[in-house]
C-alpha positions as CSV (number, residue, x, y, z in Angstrom):
1,X,-59.4,197.9,49.7
2,X,-59.5,199.7,46.1
3,X,-61.5,198.5,43.2
4,X,-59.8,197.9,40.3
5,X,-60.8,199.7,37.2
6,X,-59.1,201.2,34.4
7,X,-57.9,205.0,35.5
8,X,-55.2,205.2,32.9
9,X,-55.7,204.6,29.2
10,X,-53.0,204.0,26.7
11,X,-52.7,204.3,22.9
12,X,-49.8,204.3,20.4
13,X,-49.9,206.4,17.1
14,X,-47.2,207.1,14.9
15,X,-44.6,206.5,17.7
16,X,-46.3,208.3,20.2
17,X,-47.7,206.5,23.3
18,X,-50.6,208.6,25.0
19,X,-50.9,208.1,29.0
20,X,-54.3,209.6,29.8
21,X,-55.2,209.8,33.4
22,X,-59.1,209.4,34.2
23,X,-60.5,209.3,37.6
24,X,-63.6,210.9,38.9
25,X,-63.3,213.9,40.1
26,X,-60.3,215.9,38.8
27,X,-58.4,213.0,37.7
28,X,-57.2,212.4,41.3
29,X,-54.9,209.5,41.7
30,X,-55.2,206.7,43.9
31,X,-52.6,204.0,44.8
32,X,-54.5,201.9,42.2
33,X,-54.2,204.9,39.3
34,X,-50.3,205.0,40.2
35,X,-49.7,201.3,39.7
36,X,-51.6,201.5,36.3
37,X,-49.5,204.7,35.5
38,X,-46.1,202.6,36.7
39,X,-47.4,199.8,34.4
40,X,-47.9,202.0,31.4
41,X,-44.7,203.6,32.0
42,X,-43.1,200.2,31.6
43,X,-45.5,199.2,28.6
44,X,-44.1,202.1,26.9
45,X,-40.3,201.6,27.6
46,X,-40.4,197.9,26.5
47,X,-42.5,199.0,23.1
48,X,-39.8,199.7,20.1
49,X,-42.8,201.2,18.6
50,X,-42.9,204.1,21.0
51,X,-40.6,206.6,20.7
52,X,-42.3,209.3,22.7
53,X,-44.8,209.2,25.1
54,X,-47.6,212.1,26.0
55,X,-49.2,212.4,29.3
56,X,-52.5,214.2,29.6
57,X,-55.7,214.4,31.9
58,X,-59.0,213.1,30.7
59,X,-61.4,215.6,29.8
60,X,-61.2,219.3,29.8
61,X,-61.2,220.6,33.3
62,X,-58.4,219.1,34.6
63,X,-54.9,217.4,33.9
64,X,-54.8,216.0,37.3
65,X,-56.1,217.6,40.9
66,X,-53.2,215.4,43.2
67,X,-53.8,212.7,45.3
68,X,-57.3,211.3,46.2
69,X,-58.5,213.2,49.6
70,X,-60.7,210.6,50.7
71,X,-58.1,208.1,50.2
72,X,-55.4,209.6,52.1
73,X,-58.2,210.8,54.9
74,X,-59.1,207.4,55.4
75,X,-56.0,205.5,55.1
76,X,-53.6,204.9,57.8
77,X,-50.1,206.6,58.2
78,X,-48.4,203.3,56.9
79,X,-50.4,203.3,53.9
80,X,-49.8,206.7,53.3
81,X,-45.9,206.3,53.7
82,X,-45.8,203.5,51.2
83,X,-48.1,205.3,49.1
84,X,-45.8,208.3,48.7
85,X,-42.6,205.8,48.2
86,X,-44.2,204.0,45.0
87,X,-45.2,207.1,43.7
88,X,-41.8,208.4,43.9
89,X,-40.5,205.1,42.5
90,X,-43.3,205.6,39.4
91,X,-42.1,209.3,38.9
92,X,-38.3,208.4,38.8
93,X,-39.1,205.7,36.5
94,X,-40.9,208.2,34.0
95,X,-37.7,210.4,34.3
96,X,-35.2,207.7,34.0
97,X,-37.3,206.2,30.7
98,X,-35.2,207.0,27.9
99,X,-38.0,208.3,25.7
100,X,-39.3,212.0,25.7
101,X,-42.2,212.8,27.7
102,X,-44.3,215.7,27.2
103,X,-47.3,216.7,29.7
104,X,-50.2,218.2,28.0
105,X,-51.6,220.2,30.6
106,X,-55.2,220.7,29.3
107,X,-56.7,221.9,32.6
108,X,-56.2,222.5,36.1
109,X,-52.6,220.9,37.1
110,X,-52.6,221.1,41.0
111,X,-51.0,219.5,43.9
112,X,-50.0,215.9,43.1
113,X,-50.9,216.7,39.3
114,X,-48.4,219.4,38.9
115,X,-46.0,216.7,40.9
116,X,-46.6,214.5,37.9
117,X,-46.4,217.0,35.4
118,X,-42.8,218.0,36.8
119,X,-41.4,214.7,36.0
120,X,-42.2,214.9,32.4
121,X,-39.3,216.7,29.9
122,X,-41.4,219.1,28.6
123,X,-44.6,220.7,29.7
124,X,-47.2,222.4,27.5
125,X,-50.5,224.1,28.6
126,X,-53.4,225.3,27.2
127,X,-54.2,228.7,27.1
128,X,-56.8,229.5,29.6
129,X,-57.4,225.8,30.4
130,X,-56.4,226.1,34.3
131,X,-54.3,226.8,37.1
132,X,-51.1,225.3,38.7
133,X,-49.5,225.1,42.4
134,X,-48.8,223.2,45.2
135,X,-51.2,223.8,47.9
136,X,-50.6,221.0,50.2
137,X,-50.0,223.4,53.1
138,X,-53.8,224.3,53.4
139,X,-54.2,220.1,54.4
140,X,-51.1,220.6,56.8
141,X,-48.8,218.5,54.7
142,X,-46.0,219.4,52.0
143,X,-46.2,217.9,48.4
144,X,-45.1,214.4,49.2
145,X,-44.6,213.1,45.3
146,X,-41.4,214.9,44.6
147,X,-43.0,218.4,44.5
148,X,-40.2,219.8,47.1
149,X,-37.6,218.8,45.2
150,X,-38.6,219.0,41.4
151,X,-40.1,222.6,42.0
152,X,-36.9,223.6,43.9
153,X,-34.7,222.2,40.6
154,X,-37.1,224.2,38.2
155,X,-37.0,227.7,39.9
156,X,-35.0,228.1,42.7
157,X,-34.9,227.3,46.6
158,X,-36.2,230.4,47.6
159,X,-39.0,230.8,45.4
160,X,-40.3,227.1,45.7
161,X,-40.4,227.5,49.4
162,X,-42.4,230.9,49.0
163,X,-44.9,229.3,46.6
164,X,-45.4,226.0,48.7
165,X,-45.7,228.0,51.9
166,X,-48.3,230.6,50.6
167,X,-50.4,227.5,48.8
168,X,-50.2,230.0,45.7
169,X,-52.5,228.8,43.0
170,X,-51.8,230.8,39.7
171,X,-52.1,231.0,35.9
172,X,-50.3,229.3,33.2
173,X,-48.6,232.8,32.3
174,X,-46.7,232.9,35.6
175,X,-45.9,229.4,35.7
176,X,-44.2,230.1,32.0
177,X,-42.4,233.2,33.6
178,X,-41.1,231.0,36.3
179,X,-39.8,228.5,33.9
180,X,-42.5,225.3,35.3
181,X,-43.8,225.4,31.9
182,X,-42.2,225.4,28.6
183,X,-44.9,227.0,26.6
184,X,-48.6,227.7,26.6
185,X,-50.6,227.3,23.0
186,X,-53.7,229.1,22.4
187,X,-56.3,226.8,20.4
188,X,-60.1,226.8,19.8
189,X,-60.7,223.7,21.8
190,X,-59.3,221.1,23.9
191,X,-59.4,218.7,20.9
192,X,-57.3,221.3,18.7
193,X,-54.7,221.5,21.6
194,X,-54.3,217.7,21.8
195,X,-53.9,217.5,18.1
196,X,-51.2,219.9,18.1
197,X,-49.5,218.0,20.9
198,X,-49.8,214.6,18.8
199,X,-48.1,216.5,15.9
200,X,-45.2,218.0,18.5
201,X,-44.5,214.8,19.7
202,X,-44.2,213.1,16.7
203,X,-41.4,215.7,15.5
204,X,-39.2,213.8,18.2
205,X,-39.8,210.2,16.4
206,X,-38.5,208.4,13.0
207,X,-37.8,209.6,10.4
208,X,-37.6,213.1,11.7
209,X,-35.5,212.6,14.5
210,X,-33.0,210.5,15.7
211,X,-35.5,209.4,18.9
212,X,-32.5,207.4,20.5
213,X,-30.5,210.4,20.7
214,X,-33.2,212.5,21.6
215,X,-33.8,209.9,24.2
216,X,-30.0,209.9,25.5
217,X,-30.0,213.6,25.5
218,X,-33.1,213.3,28.2
219,X,-31.2,210.6,30.2
220,X,-27.8,212.7,30.1
221,X,-29.8,215.5,31.5
222,X,-31.9,213.8,34.0
223,X,-29.4,211.3,35.1
224,X,-26.4,214.1,34.9
225,X,-27.8,217.1,36.5
226,X,-27.5,216.3,40.0
227,X,-24.3,214.6,39.7
228,X,-20.8,215.9,40.3
229,X,-20.0,217.5,36.7
230,X,-17.0,215.0,36.0
231,X,-19.1,212.1,36.8
232,X,-21.9,213.7,34.7
233,X,-19.7,213.8,31.5
234,X,-18.8,210.2,31.7
235,X,-22.9,209.5,31.3
236,X,-22.7,211.8,28.9
237,X,-19.6,209.8,27.1
238,X,-21.2,206.5,27.6
239,X,-24.4,207.5,26.1
240,X,-22.7,209.2,23.1
241,X,-20.7,205.9,22.3
242,X,-24.0,203.9,22.5
243,X,-25.2,206.2,20.0
244,X,-22.0,206.2,17.9
245,X,-22.7,202.4,17.5
246,X,-26.4,203.0,16.2
247,X,-27.4,203.4,12.6
248,X,-28.6,206.7,12.6
249,X,-25.6,208.1,13.7
250,X,-24.3,207.0,10.7
251,X,-27.3,208.0,8.9
252,X,-27.1,211.8,10.1
253,X,-23.3,212.1,9.6
254,X,-23.5,210.9,5.8
255,X,-26.7,213.1,5.3
256,X,-24.6,216.0,6.4
257,X,-21.7,215.4,4.2
258,X,-24.1,214.1,1.2
259,X,-26.2,217.8,1.5
260,X,-29.6,215.6,2.3
261,X,-32.2,215.3,4.7
262,X,-31.5,212.6,6.8
263,X,-33.9,209.4,7.3
264,X,-33.9,207.9,10.7
265,X,-34.9,204.9,11.8
266,X,-34.3,204.5,15.7
267,X,-31.4,202.0,15.1
């Protein structure tokens, strides 16, 4: 049995919920942490004050170093299977939540840590803060929290197989070249990086953006990308209809015609 204590901290500021992974060592995740992450995702979904989500690691050395190896070593195979199943469901829930998710890679992002980050919509790394990779092959296993599937979709099948089977762990610059992350920011320290991440996330919140439209763009891409094209277009149309019925679409169209800056309210 795991002892329950806080492994996931949440806070909300200016429409942005920050979800911070915190566990010693390496912000590694246990089943208890994954349950707390799941709860935080649901909290963000149901909170109308939350328009965007930032996912980050505590401290300055790690975003997340993956699953707790000691837990995996001692757990029985049945537990480990259900642990992976629940982790899959949790990260799917993150992808399906119609609020944009930004992973702030403020340290090493390896193994299951990269698998969590890949379930975010946008990944931004702090220059020089760490490395990324899926080296689970060194443990005699595969990346079992969505890693094989999400990496193949971000890069390509051949490159994904190579990276995972060679256990390569590499700098953020290579991750950027491969398309695994969106950007690298050079900042004086971790605190400045996280302040910039907060400001970046706030751009997707009212009154700057129609956050419902941001969320529906996310849902259209995340849900539609693996559907047949005609079915994906149907998803896109239905999401568009939901937006047409809201106040922000009316405000956006009116502001355009009146040549003024729109004032979005997330309604």
